[in-house]
TIMIFI-142986 format. One line per field, with one value per residue (C-alpha): residue number from 1; residue in one letter; x, y, z. Coordinates in pm, 1 decimal, m for minus. Example, Ala and Ser with C-alpha at 12.3 -4.5 7.8 and 13.67 -1.06 7.14 Angstrom:
% TIMIFI-142986
num <- [1/2] .
residuo <- [A/S] .
c1 <- [1230.0/1367.0] .
c2 <- [m450.0/m106.0] .
c3 <- [780.0/714.0] .
***
This chain:
% TIMIFI-142986
num <- [1/2/3/4/5/6/7/8/9/10/11/12/13/14/15/16/17/18/19/20/21/22/23/24/25/26/27/28/29/30/31/32/33/34/35/36/37/38/39/40/41/42/43/44/45/46/47/48/49/50/51/52/53/54/55/56/57/58/59/60/61/62/63/64/65/66/67/68/69/70] .
residuo <- [M/I/L/L/N/T/V/Q/R/G/E/Y/P/P/D/G/F/I/V/G/W/N/A/S/K/Y/I/E/N/I/Y/V/N/P/Y/A/P/K/W/Y/Y/Q/V/V/L/K/I/I/K/A/F/A/P/A/L/D/S/R/V/S/W/S/S/E/K/I/E/P/V/Y] .
c1 <- [m532.0/m889.9/m1071.5/m1352.6/m1658.2/m1602.0/m1401.4/m1574.7/m1549.7/m1213.7/m1049.8/m780.4/m833.8/m607.8/m280.0/m381.8/m465.9/m300.6/m398.7/m299.6/m94.3/126.9/426.4/606.1/309.7/320.2/684.5/899.3/1224.4/1370.3/1631.5/1883.4/2016.3/2355.7/2502.4/2404.1/2686.3/2738.7/2620.2/2281.9/2238.1/2326.8/2070.2/1798.1/1884.8/1877.9/1537.0/1398.6/1539.0/1377.6/1031.5/995.0/1257.3/1097.5/1201.0/1572.3/1672.2/1494.2/1713.1/1976.2/2167.6/1996.8/2161.9/2092.3/2463.3/2541.6/2646.3/2367.4/2390.3/2416.4] .
c2 <- [m775.4/m748.9/m1078.7/m1093.1/m1313.0/m1484.9/m1775.0/m2110.1/m2388.3/m2562.9/m2281.2/m2053.3/m1679.0/m1469.1/m1346.9/m991.2/m769.3/m492.8/m135.8/123.1/401.0/666.4/667.3/952.4/1178.5/1122.2/1043.8/1355.3/1203.4/867.1/896.8/626.7/609.1/785.9/502.9/236.2/84.9/209.9/m123.2/m71.9/263.6/99.4/m177.6/76.4/267.3/m49.3/m147.8/200.4/196.7/m144.0/m69.8/309.9/462.5/806.5/817.7/736.9/1104.0/1135.9/881.1/1040.2/993.7/1141.7/1452.4/1323.1/1273.4/1645.4/1814.4/2019.3/2397.9/2548.3] .
c3 <- [m299.9/m417.8/m462.5/m710.7/m660.7/m995.1/m846.9/m876.7/m619.3/m646.3/m839.2/m701.5/m699.5/m921.8/m772.5/m849.9/m1141.0/m1339.4/m1267.9/m1525.0/m1365.0/m1519.0/m1282.6/m1458.2/m1388.8/m1010.8/m922.7/m904.9/m776.1/m680.1/m407.9/m319.3/35.1/42.4/251.9/m2.9/m208.8/m563.6/m709.6/m537.9/m712.5/m1043.4/m987.4/m907.0/m1223.6/m1438.1/m1300.4/m1365.9/m1720.1/m1782.1/m1641.3/m1649.4/m1880.9/m1857.9/m1490.6/m1526.6/m1512.9/m1176.5/m997.5/m774.1/m452.2/m148.8/m8.3/342.0/399.3/370.1/693.0/853.7/841.1/1193.1] .
***
C-alpha cells in the first residue's frame, strides 16, 4: 500500500486507492486447478463474469492432469 503525506494528525490513512488497469489486455488465460471441485470452477467463473465479463471465455480447467507423453 502506498501512503500519501496528506494524512493529518489523528486521521487514519486511506485503505488504498484505485489504479486503472485493463485486465483483458494483459490476461491471456485463467486456469483452474484440475483437482479443484466443480463448484470452485463455477465460483471463479461467476466472479469473473461479475467483475471482468470480457474474460469469461478465458476461464478453463488446467490441463495439468493429463498424463505426460513419454
